[in-house]
C-alpha positions as CSV (number, residue, x, y, z in Angstrom):
1,M,-6.2,21.5,60.9
2,D,-5.5,21.7,57.2
3,G,-8.9,22.2,55.5
4,A,-7.7,20.8,52.2
5,A,-7.1,17.4,53.9
6,L,-10.8,17.0,54.7
7,T,-12.4,14.1,52.7
8,V,-16.0,13.6,51.8
9,A,-16.0,10.2,53.6
10,A,-14.7,11.8,56.8
11,L,-17.3,14.5,56.7
12,L,-20.1,12.0,56.1
13,A,-18.8,10.0,59.1
14,L,-19.2,13.2,61.2
15,A,-22.8,13.8,59.9
16,P,-25.8,12.7,62.0
17,K,-27.4,9.5,60.8
18,G,-31.1,9.2,59.8
19,P,-33.6,11.7,58.4
20,H,-33.6,15.2,59.6
21,E,-36.7,16.4,61.5
22,A,-38.5,19.4,60.2
23,A,-39.9,20.6,63.5
24,D,-41.9,23.4,62.0
25,R,-43.8,20.9,59.8
26,G,-45.0,18.3,62.2
27,P,-44.0,14.7,62.6
28,R,-42.0,12.9,60.0
29,D,-44.7,10.2,59.6
30,F,-44.4,9.5,55.9
31,R,-42.4,10.6,52.8
32,V,-43.5,11.2,49.3
33,H,-40.8,10.0,47.0
34,A,-42.4,10.6,43.6
35,Y,-45.1,13.0,42.2
36,E,-46.6,12.4,38.8
37,L,-48.9,15.2,37.6
38,E,-51.1,15.6,34.5
39,L,-51.9,19.3,34.6
40,S,-54.3,21.4,32.5
41,I,-54.3,25.2,32.5
42,D,-57.4,27.4,31.8
43,R,-55.9,30.8,31.1
44,A,-59.1,32.6,30.5
45,H,-60.4,31.7,34.0
46,E,-57.0,31.5,35.7
47,R,-57.6,28.0,36.8
48,V,-55.6,24.8,36.9
49,A,-56.8,21.2,37.1
50,G,-54.8,18.1,37.8
51,R,-54.8,14.4,38.0
52,E,-51.9,13.6,40.4
53,R,-50.3,10.4,41.5
54,L,-48.4,10.5,44.8
55,H,-46.0,7.7,45.7
56,L,-45.5,7.7,49.4
57,R,-43.7,5.5,52.0
58,S,-44.6,5.2,55.6
59,L,-41.9,6.1,58.1
60,Q,-43.6,4.6,61.1
61,D,-45.7,1.6,62.1
62,D,-49.4,1.8,62.2
63,L,-49.8,4.9,60.0
64,A,-53.6,5.2,59.9
65,T,-54.0,8.7,58.4
66,I,-52.2,10.7,55.8
67,A,-52.6,14.5,55.5
68,F,-51.7,17.1,52.9
69,P,-52.3,20.9,53.1
70,L,-54.9,22.0,50.6
71,E,-54.0,25.8,50.3
72,G,-57.2,26.5,48.4
73,I,-57.1,23.4,46.2
74,E,-60.5,21.7,45.7
75,V,-60.4,17.9,45.6
76,S,-63.0,16.0,43.7
77,S,-61.8,12.4,44.1
78,V,-59.1,10.2,45.7
79,A,-58.2,6.6,44.8
80,A,-55.7,4.0,45.7
81,A,-55.1,0.7,43.7
82,G,-58.0,1.6,41.4
83,R,-60.5,2.0,44.3
84,A,-61.9,5.0,45.9
85,L,-60.1,6.0,49.1
86,P,-61.9,7.5,52.1
87,W,-61.0,11.2,52.5
88,A,-62.1,14.3,54.2
89,V,-61.1,18.0,54.5
90,A,-60.2,18.9,58.1
91,G,-58.4,22.0,59.3
92,G,-57.5,23.1,55.8
93,S,-55.9,19.7,55.0
94,L,-56.8,16.7,52.9
95,V,-56.9,13.8,55.2
96,L,-56.7,10.2,53.8
97,R,-57.4,7.0,55.5
98,P,-55.9,3.8,54.0
99,S,-58.0,0.7,54.2
100,Q,-55.3,-0.7,56.5
101,A,-52.8,1.2,58.6
102,L,-49.4,1.2,56.9
103,A,-46.3,-0.4,58.5
104,A,-42.9,1.3,58.4
105,G,-41.5,1.1,54.9
106,E,-44.8,0.1,53.4
107,E,-45.7,2.1,50.2
108,L,-49.0,3.5,48.9
109,E,-49.8,5.1,45.6
110,V,-52.6,7.6,45.8
111,T,-54.4,9.4,42.9
112,V,-56.0,12.8,43.5
113,V,-58.1,14.7,41.1
114,Y,-58.4,18.4,41.9
115,E,-58.7,22.0,40.6
116,A,-57.4,25.3,41.9
117,R,-58.9,28.7,41.0
118,K,-56.5,31.6,40.8
119,P,-53.9,29.7,42.8
120,K,-51.2,31.6,44.6
121,G,-47.8,31.0,43.0
122,V,-49.1,30.9,39.4
123,T,-48.8,34.0,37.2
124,F,-51.2,34.0,34.2
125,G,-49.3,36.5,32.0
126,P,-50.3,37.6,28.5
127,A,-47.4,35.7,26.9
128,V,-46.5,33.0,29.4
129,V,-47.9,31.2,32.4
130,Y,-45.3,30.5,35.1
131,T,-45.1,29.3,38.6
132,A,-43.0,30.7,41.5
133,F,-42.4,29.1,44.9
134,E,-46.0,28.4,46.1
135,T,-46.0,24.8,44.7
136,C,-48.5,23.4,47.2
137,H,-51.1,26.0,46.0
138,W,-51.3,24.5,42.5
139,M,-50.6,20.8,43.2
140,V,-51.1,18.6,46.2
141,C,-47.8,18.3,48.1
142,R,-46.2,18.8,51.5
143,D,-44.5,22.0,52.1
144,R,-41.4,20.5,53.7
145,P,-38.0,21.2,52.2
146,D,-36.7,17.9,53.5
147,D,-39.4,15.9,51.7
148,R,-37.4,15.4,48.5
149,A,-39.0,13.6,45.6
150,T,-38.9,13.1,41.8
151,F,-41.4,14.9,39.7
152,T,-43.1,14.1,36.4
153,L,-45.2,16.7,34.6
154,S,-47.4,16.2,31.6
155,I,-49.2,19.2,30.1
156,D,-50.8,20.2,26.7
157,V,-48.7,22.9,25.0
158,P,-50.6,25.0,22.4
159,A,-49.0,25.2,18.9
160,G,-46.4,27.9,18.7
161,E,-45.7,27.8,22.4
162,T,-42.8,26.4,24.5
163,L,-42.7,24.5,27.8
164,V,-39.9,24.6,30.4
165,A,-40.3,22.6,33.5
166,S,-38.4,20.9,36.3
167,G,-35.9,18.3,35.0
168,A,-35.7,17.6,31.3
169,P,-38.1,16.7,28.4
170,I,-38.7,13.0,28.1
171,E,-41.6,12.7,25.7
172,A,-43.9,14.5,23.3
173,R,-47.1,13.1,21.9
174,G,-49.1,15.5,19.8
175,Q,-49.5,18.6,22.0
176,T,-48.8,16.8,25.2
177,Q,-45.3,17.2,26.5
178,T,-43.8,15.4,29.5
179,W,-40.8,16.6,31.6
180,R,-39.3,14.6,34.4
181,E,-37.1,15.7,37.3
182,D,-35.0,12.6,38.2
183,H,-33.0,14.5,40.9
184,P,-35.1,14.2,44.1
185,S,-35.9,17.8,45.0
186,S,-37.9,19.7,47.5
187,P,-41.5,20.4,46.3
188,Y,-41.1,24.2,46.5
189,L,-38.6,23.8,43.7
190,F,-41.0,22.2,41.2
191,G,-42.1,24.6,38.5
192,L,-43.0,25.4,35.0
193,A,-43.2,28.1,32.4
194,V,-45.3,27.7,29.2
195,G,-46.0,30.3,26.5
196,K,-44.6,32.2,23.6
197,M,-40.8,32.2,24.1
198,T,-37.7,32.4,21.9
199,K,-34.9,30.0,22.7
200,T,-31.2,30.4,22.4
201,T,-28.6,27.7,23.2
202,R,-24.9,27.9,23.9
203,R,-22.3,25.7,25.5
204,S,-19.8,26.4,28.2
205,G,-17.5,23.5,28.9
206,D,-19.6,20.5,30.0
207,V,-22.7,22.6,30.6
208,T,-25.3,23.8,28.0
209,F,-27.0,27.1,28.7
210,E,-30.5,27.5,27.4
211,Y,-32.2,31.0,27.4
212,Y,-36.0,31.5,27.0
213,L,-37.1,35.0,26.4
214,T,-40.7,36.4,26.6
215,G,-42.0,39.9,26.1
216,E,-40.1,42.7,24.3
217,P,-37.4,42.9,23.3
218,M,-36.7,39.3,22.5
219,D,-33.5,39.9,20.5
220,E,-30.1,38.3,20.7
221,P,-28.1,41.5,21.5
222,W,-30.2,42.0,24.6
223,R,-29.6,38.5,25.8
224,A,-25.9,38.6,25.0
225,R,-25.5,41.7,27.1
226,V,-27.6,40.7,30.1
227,F,-26.0,37.2,30.3
228,A,-22.5,38.2,29.2
229,D,-20.8,36.7,32.3
230,D,-22.5,33.4,32.6
231,D,-19.3,31.5,31.8
232,R,-17.4,33.4,34.5
233,M,-20.1,32.8,37.1
234,L,-20.3,29.1,36.3
235,A,-16.5,28.7,36.4
236,F,-16.3,30.5,39.8
237,Y,-19.0,28.5,41.4
238,V,-17.5,25.2,40.1
239,E,-14.1,26.2,41.5
240,K,-15.5,27.1,44.9
241,M,-17.8,24.0,45.2
242,G,-15.0,21.6,44.4
243,R,-17.1,19.4,42.2
244,P,-18.7,19.5,38.7
245,W,-21.8,21.5,38.0
246,P,-24.8,19.4,39.1
247,R,-26.7,19.6,35.8
248,A,-25.8,19.1,32.1
249,V,-28.2,21.9,31.1
250,Y,-29.0,25.1,32.9
251,R,-32.1,27.0,31.7
252,Q,-32.9,30.6,32.3
253,V,-36.4,31.9,31.6
254,V,-37.0,35.6,31.2
255,V,-40.4,37.0,31.9
256,D,-41.9,40.5,32.5
257,G,-42.0,41.9,36.0
258,G,-39.7,41.5,39.0
259,V,-39.9,37.8,39.8
260,A,-36.7,36.0,40.9
261,Q,-37.1,32.3,41.5
262,E,-34.8,29.3,41.5
263,V,-36.5,26.1,40.3
264,S,-35.0,22.7,40.1
265,S,-32.9,22.7,36.9
266,F,-33.8,26.3,35.8
267,S,-34.5,29.8,37.0
268,I,-37.2,32.3,36.3
269,L,-35.9,35.9,36.0
270,G,-37.9,39.1,35.8
271,R,-36.9,41.6,33.2
272,E,-37.0,44.4,35.9
273,G,-34.1,42.8,37.6
274,L,-32.1,42.3,34.4
275,D,-32.6,45.5,32.4
276,P,-30.3,47.6,34.8
277,R,-27.4,45.6,33.5
278,L,-27.7,47.3,30.1
279,A,-26.6,50.6,31.8
280,D,-24.2,49.1,34.3
281,P,-22.5,45.7,33.7
282,Q,-21.9,45.3,37.5
283,E,-25.7,45.0,38.0
284,D,-25.4,41.3,37.7
285,W,-26.8,40.3,41.1
286,L,-30.0,38.6,39.8
287,V,-28.3,36.3,37.3
288,A,-25.5,35.4,39.8
289,H,-27.9,34.8,42.7
290,E,-30.2,32.4,40.9
291,M,-27.4,30.5,39.3
292,A,-25.7,30.0,42.7
293,H,-29.0,28.7,44.0
294,Q,-28.7,25.7,41.7
295,V,-26.1,24.5,44.1
296,W,-26.7,26.2,47.5
297,G,-30.5,25.8,47.8
298,N,-31.4,23.2,45.1
299,S,-28.6,20.6,45.5
300,L,-28.0,21.3,49.1
301,T,-31.4,22.2,50.7
302,A,-32.1,23.4,54.2
303,A,-33.7,20.6,56.2
304,D,-36.5,22.9,57.4
305,W,-37.6,26.5,57.1
306,S,-35.8,27.6,60.2
307,Q,-32.5,26.6,58.5
308,F,-33.2,28.5,55.4
309,W,-30.2,30.8,55.9
310,L,-28.2,27.9,54.5
311,N,-30.0,28.5,51.2
312,E,-30.3,32.2,51.0
313,G,-27.4,33.4,53.2
314,I,-24.8,31.2,51.4
315,T,-26.1,32.2,48.0
316,T,-26.1,35.9,49.0
317,F,-22.5,35.6,50.2
318,M,-21.4,33.7,47.1
319,V,-22.8,36.5,44.9
320,A,-20.6,39.0,46.9
321,A,-17.6,36.6,46.5
322,Y,-18.2,36.3,42.8
323,K,-18.4,40.1,42.5
324,E,-15.0,40.3,44.3
325,R,-13.5,38.0,41.6
326,R,-15.2,39.8,38.7
327,W,-15.2,43.4,39.8
328,G,-12.5,43.6,42.6
329,R,-12.7,44.1,46.3
330,A,-15.0,47.1,45.9
331,G,-17.7,44.9,44.4
332,Y,-17.5,42.6,47.4
333,E,-17.6,45.5,49.9
334,R,-20.6,47.0,48.0
335,E,-22.6,43.8,48.5
336,L,-21.7,43.5,52.1
337,G,-22.6,47.2,52.6
338,H,-26.1,46.5,51.3
339,A,-26.3,43.5,53.7
340,R,-25.3,45.7,56.7
341,Q,-27.9,48.3,55.8
342,R,-30.7,45.7,55.6
343,H,-29.6,43.9,58.8
344,Q,-29.3,47.2,60.6
345,A,-32.9,48.0,59.7
346,A,-34.0,44.8,61.5
347,V,-31.8,45.7,64.5
348,D,-33.3,49.2,64.6
349,A,-36.8,47.7,64.5
350,G,-36.0,45.4,67.4
351,L,-36.2,42.4,65.1
352,D,-32.7,41.0,65.2
353,R,-33.0,37.3,65.3
354,A,-30.8,34.2,65.3
355,L,-30.2,32.8,61.8
356,T,-32.1,29.7,62.9
357,F,-35.1,31.6,64.4
358,P,-38.2,29.4,63.8
359,G,-40.9,32.0,64.5
360,E,-42.8,34.4,62.4
361,Y,-41.5,37.7,61.0
362,P,-43.8,40.8,60.6
363,S,-42.8,41.1,57.0
364,F,-40.8,39.3,54.3
365,K,-38.5,42.3,54.2
366,M,-37.5,41.7,57.8
367,K,-37.1,37.9,57.2
368,R,-34.8,38.7,54.3
369,A,-32.8,41.0,56.5
370,I,-31.9,38.0,58.7
371,T,-31.8,34.9,56.4
372,Y,-30.2,36.8,53.4
373,S,-28.2,39.7,54.8
374,K,-27.3,38.8,58.4
375,A,-26.3,35.3,57.1
376,A,-24.0,36.8,54.5
377,L,-22.4,39.0,57.1
378,F,-21.9,35.9,59.3
379,L,-20.1,34.1,56.5
380,D,-17.8,37.1,56.0
381,R,-16.9,36.9,59.7
382,L,-16.3,33.2,59.4
383,R,-14.1,33.8,56.4
384,T,-12.0,36.3,58.3
385,A,-11.7,34.1,61.4
386,M,-10.7,31.0,59.5
387,G,-8.5,32.5,56.8
388,E,-8.8,32.1,53.1
389,R,-7.4,28.6,52.7
390,A,-9.4,26.9,55.5
391,F,-12.7,28.8,54.7
392,W,-12.8,27.9,51.0
393,A,-11.7,24.3,51.7
394,A,-14.5,23.9,54.2
395,L,-17.1,25.3,51.8
396,A,-16.0,22.9,49.1
397,A,-16.0,20.0,51.6
398,Y,-19.5,21.0,52.8
399,T,-20.8,21.2,49.3
400,R,-19.4,17.9,48.2
401,A,-20.5,16.0,51.4
402,F,-24.1,17.2,51.4
403,A,-24.9,17.5,47.7
404,G,-28.4,16.0,47.1
405,R,-29.2,16.0,50.8
406,P,-31.1,18.1,53.3
407,V,-28.8,20.0,55.6
408,T,-28.9,21.7,59.0
409,S,-26.8,24.3,60.7
410,E,-25.2,21.6,62.8
411,D,-24.0,19.9,59.6
412,F,-22.5,23.2,58.4
413,E,-20.9,23.9,61.7
414,R,-19.4,20.4,62.0
415,V,-17.7,20.7,58.6
416,F,-16.3,24.2,59.2
417,A,-15.1,23.4,62.8
418,A,-13.3,20.4,61.4
419,A,-11.4,22.6,58.9
420,T,-9.6,24.8,61.4
421,D,-8.0,25.0,64.8
422,V,-9.7,28.3,65.5
423,D,-12.5,28.1,68.0
424,L,-15.7,28.9,66.1
425,N,-18.1,28.3,68.9
426,P,-18.5,32.0,69.9
427,L,-19.3,32.9,66.3
428,F,-21.9,30.2,65.8
429,N,-23.4,30.8,69.3
430,R,-23.8,34.5,68.6
431,W,-25.0,34.5,65.0
432,V,-26.6,31.1,64.3
433,E,-28.2,30.1,67.6
434,G,-28.5,33.4,69.4
435,P,-29.4,36.0,70.7
């Protein structure tokens, strides 16, 4: 079949109907569709406190209890419709009991007041406070990638400091700034950075790049060298995704250390991963990886954690593909060589797993060897089996069809199988579902 002939409508018709189950996160009993958070940060004591409104909708009849993981968060009060709501802490979760059980489709707005001391996922740096990944440790939420919601954040920003958060700024009253994420996103992608930062803005076609630098040096020549190829990266990803970039503005926040984290609408990049580019322009992996995540990971998000190779593996492969375009075939082979070494380390340790393995890994390094490296190698095999035209047409069709939606390996396989007459079952059976 000619992959270029695939249409978004046809692919959506092939897609399974209804919400995806996240088997590793329990029943799909309700969904939070909006978070509104008023957050305060106590830097001296490394503490955060919040007043948070959660707008949720029942997905079943007779929903009598609602539970959220606490992850060290200390709750002081819970209310609904202006009245106190019965709550308890059980098994490390906040358990709420509405006055009446909710019917399917019925909505409830809950307000939770809480604090968290030295929460995981928050770095209290000397110049900037920023979050990375562990969202449900500093706000009440559900750690389910398929539970996509809008997010509104209000926070006091001291004079002389700057805030970057998920979404875009919508209001400033005195020192209080409010940002809103209108694109429903997975909670792990909510984030912020606030502190002393210098800002540079430049435009590339229809997209505005904003750069926020902390620490030393904070000069324009450093920024220009480290982010020299942003235009090329953006153009390559837009070409391969077959649709416009999902945001009008893409922000990159540079902090000290080695952090590398995609956030909805922006990325947090550690200087340790950026400085090597000053000596070697081909050391562009970090910038390319987090930019790619704005599409494969943020816009198209794995439906549950066992499908996370769809975020990390595709992104790792796309970085290699970008390097092939920018630096030649040697750049591509170099990235795949790194992937082979990392995957082989897992094989040698007896820890080779299917890409959709739902169990625990002994270390994050071993997990990365599968969800990043093995997944990238699988995509290279898929590219070879299908041929250039069909493979890239399928990737674009997949990206267009599932933008803004949770995705599964079955979704991915269905699109790619429809783009070629080659039997892909052996590849998917071996790499994705087995051994």
